[in-house]
Every structure is written in C-alpha cells, then in structure tokens.
N, C-alpha and C positions, 0 to 999 in steps of 0.2 A: 672710956675704952675705945680703941680703934677697931673698926669692923672691916675685915678683909673679905671681899667676894672673890673666892679662888676659882679660877677657870683653867681649863686645859684646851687650848685652841679657842673656839667660840662657845664651847659647851660649859655651862655652869657646873661646878662641882659641889661646893659647900661654902658656908659662911664661917669665919673664924674670928674670935675676939682676942685682941692683944693690947699692948700698950706701946706708946711711942718710944718708951725707954727700953723696949725689948731688944736684946742683942740679936742680930740677924742670923747668927749661927744657930741660936736656940729656936728662933722662929722657923727657919727652914727645916730644922729637924722635926718640929711639931707638925708643920703643914705636910711634910712628906710622909710622916707616920700616919696621919689621918687619911691622906690621899691613898696610900697603899693599903691601909686597913679597910677602906671602903671597897677597894677592888677585891680584897680577900673575901669580904662578906658577899659581894655579888657573885664571885666564883662559887662559893659554898652554896648560895641559894640556888644557883643553876644546877649544881650536882645533886643537891638534896631533892630537888624536884624530880630529877631522873631516878634517884633512889626510891622515891615514893611511887613512881610509876613502874619501875622494872627491877627493883631489888639491888643487891650488891654488885660490884664490878667483878667481872670474870678475871681470872689470872691472865697476864699478858699473852701467854702462849695459846690461849683459847679464844681470845677476842677476834671478832669478825669471821669466825669459822661457822660453817653450817653444822647442824646436828649430825649429819652423815660424816662429815670430816672429823668431828670430835670423836665419834665412835670408831671410825677407821684408824685414827691415830692413837686410840685407847687413852684418851686424856680424861682426867677427872678433876673436878673442882673440890679440893679438900676443905675449902672454907664454906661450902654450901650448907652443910649440916651444922657447923659451929655457929654460923651467923644468921640464924633464923629470926625473923621479926616477932615481936610479942603478939600473941593472939593467932599465930599461924600465918602462913603465906598464901597469896592468891597468885596463880600463874598468869603473867602478862608478858608475852614474848617481846623482847627488845629486837626490833627489826634491823637495827644496825649492828647487833651482836656485841655490844659492850658489856651489858649487864645480864645476869643469869635468869631474869624473868620471874623470880620468886619475890613478888612485891608484897608490901604490908597490906593488911586488910583495910577496908574503907575507914574504919575508926582510927587506926594508927596513921593512915595516910593523911587524914584530916589534921592530926596533931602536927605532922611535919609541914603541911602546906600552910596552916595558920601561922606557925612560927616563922616560916619563910616570908610571908607577907608582912609580919610585924617587924622582922629584922630589916627588910627592904625599906619600909616606911621610916625606920629610925635613922637611916643614913642616906635617904633619898635626896636627890638634888631639888626636890620640891620643897625641902626645908628652906631653900633660899627665898622662895616666894612667901613662905610663912614667917620669914625673918627670924629663923631659929639657927643659932650658931651650933655647929657640930663640934663635939669634943672627943678626945681619945677615949674617955670613959663611955661615951655613947657607942663608939665602935666596939669596945670590949664587951659592953652589955649585949650588943647584937650577936657577937660571937658566942657569948655564954648561953644566950637563948637557943641558938642553933645547936650548940654542943649538948645542951640539956635535952632538947627534943630528940636528937639522934640517940642519946643514951636511953631515953624512955622506950623508943621503938625497937632499938637494937641493944638490949641490956648486955649481951655478950660481946658487944663491940663490932667493929668492921674489920675486914681483911687489911693487912698492912699495905697492900698495893692500891687500896681504894683511895681516890684523890681526896675524899672528904676527911678520912683519917689523917692523910698526909698534910692537909691544910691545917687541921687542928694541932698537929704536932710540929708545924712549921718546917715540914720536910718536902713541901711541894716542889715538883720539877716542872717549870714552865718553859723550858728550852724548846724552841721550835714551834711554839704556839703563838696565836694572836695575843693572848693575855700577856705574854712576856714583853710585848712591845708597849703595853700600857703602863707597866710597872716602872717607876723611877726610883732608884735607890737614893738614899740620903746623900751619898757622895756625889751623885750625878744631878741632884735636884738643884734647879735654879728658880728664883722668883724674879719676875719682871714687873715693873710698874712704869707707866708713861714712857715706854721704850727705853727704860733704864734697868740694868740688872742691879738688884739689891745685893750688894757685895757683902760676903761674910767678913767679919771683923769690924763691921760698923753697926750702928743702931738704926732703928727705923726712923727716929727723929732726924737723922742726918739727911734724909730724903724728903720727909713730909712735914717737918717742923714739929712743934710741941703741942699742937692742938689735939687733945685726946678725943674730941668729938669729930672724928674724921672717918669717912668711908672710902675705901680704895678698892679698885678692881685690879687684882694681881693675877699673873698667869704663871702656871707651873710649866717649866720647860726642861727637857733633858739637856745636860751639858754638851756643848759642841754643836747644837743645832741652830745657834744664832738667835736673834731676837724674834719673838712671836709676832704675829700680825697685830697691829694696833687696833684698839677698840674703834668701831665705827662711830661717827659723830652722832648718828641717830640710830636707835634700835629698829628692828623690823616692825614692831608695834607702832612706834612713832612714825615710821615711814608710811605705814598703812593709814594712820590717822591723817597725815598730811595729804595723802592722795585723795582720801575721802573728802577732806575739807576743800581741796582744789576742785574736785568734781562737783560738789554741792554749790560752790561759788560760781562755777561755769553755768550750771543749770539756772541759778538765780539771775545771772546776767542775761541769759537767753530770754527768760520770762520778762525781765525789765525791758529788753529791747523790743519784744513783741508788744508789750503794753504801751510803749512810746511810739509805736508805728502810727503815723497820721495819714496814711494813704486812704483811709476810710472817708476822709473829708472830701474826696473827689466824688463820692457816691451821691446820688440824687437825694436819698433819704437824709443825708447829713447837711443839706443846704438849709440854713436858718431863714433864708428869705423866700423859700418856696411857697409858703402859705400866703404871704403878702402878694406875690406875683399872681397866685391863683385867684385871689379876690379882685385883683385889678385886671384880670383877663389877659395877663401877659404870658400865660403858659402856652406851650405848643406853637410858638410863633416860628414860622419858617421864612427865611429870607430868600428871595429869588422869584422868578416867574412861575406862575401856576400852569 
C-alpha cells in the first residue's frame, strides 16, 4: 500500500493509505472528505466545549445583549425550557453573550468533555507520529461519539439555530468565518506532489510508478492558488540536530587545539636538562660584569 502524508501548507494533517492503481479522481474525493471531516469534528469539539461551559446558544436576536437590554426589548428565549440538560442546569454566565448560561451539571459536563477529548484524539494530526492512517470511518466514528454524548446530556435536543445541531444535520453556515477559509470543497481540491499537480483523470502510478511500498508527502491546495511551497530539504528537527552536531564539533576542535598548545615548553619547569645543569652548577649563571 502507498502511504500518503497529507499536509496543508507546512502543517501535517493525516496519513492516508491507498494503492498506485487508484484513480486520482477517487483519491482526491477520499482525501478531501477526510480533510473536511476532520475540520467538522474540530468545529464540533470547540462548540461542545462551549456548550458544556455555558449551555445552549441564544437566538440570534438575543446574542451579545445585556440582561437589561433583553428585558427592555422584552425578548424571551423560547428554547430555554425545552432544551434543559439532564440532571438540571447550573448557571454559568457567558461573558460574550452567545449562550444562555444554563450549563450542564458537573457529571454531564464530564461526559461531554471526555467525548470531546476522545474524538479529538481519533482524528488528531498526532496520528501521523504514531504512523496511524486515518479513514473516513474513523471520522464518522468521531462524529457519532459526539452526537451520542450530546444526545445523552440533551435528550430533548438542541435549538435549530445552535451550530452543534446544524453541524450534525450538515446545515452549517460558515460564510464570513475563519473556518470557511479552511474548508476545501471536493471540486476545488487539488493534490500536489513534488511540485506537480496530481491531475484528475490519471492514476497515481502515472506519477510515482508501480512500487506499492512508497511513502509520499502530498499537499492539499485550493484550486487557483497555484503550487504550494515545496518541502524543505531538511526538517526543523534535522536542522537542530545538525546545528548541535556542528556546535559539539567546534567545542571538540577547541579542546584539541588547547591540548596541542606547546607554549608550555618555554617554561622553566618544562626544561628536561634543568636537573643536569643544576648538578653541574650551571644554573643562575649571569653573563656580564659584576
């Protein structure tokens, strides 16, 4: 199997296993699905952490308003009583005014946070270091775990405007957000290897040959942005090791230079004939008139 190390820019994303006979059309679809699926999991984990801390999202017309403004405008959150967490709520005010502050109790919060950590670990880029290939099944498993945890804590569901529910129903609106710049649709997705775009309509073996035991670093790029930066010849870790080796070598050369210094031979104590001259009475001889 060919192992692809998928990157976006200089950041590692995940490992993916394929074959040299794989059509690039299919490969790009699979890689983009996992790439965007990981982003969805990360967005959900972020929002579920907020849900655990501050409860459900307020209606759009009540967000970022103070309690006085809400009272003055006579606004009411009709979902507050419908979407109460299991075991009752604990009030924790959301300082930025996005969520209603009726958070789950500590036991239910622990359920959410534990699931968030497990889902993050499942699709983490640390899987690259562990040499674990990520599959779409793993992404779906992470999503199912998160969906299950939210259902346990909020058995009556979440409001339709809550981004967590919208993500689960694939109705998320990312327009105008930083997250929208990270998503790459399948149609816009390009794969690059060795400064070459892997063209749809061809097979992977058209670029890398027929050796199945191949490891490649491929980069995901949005269509129209041109080729991504090439991989450096040495990694940061390798560069650090080279610098440390150079420094140690310099120190060794300094010590050798000091060890080979023969200026001490001019010292009186280093004169091998000093004892003989002393016996012969030839020491402390001064030339010239007294």
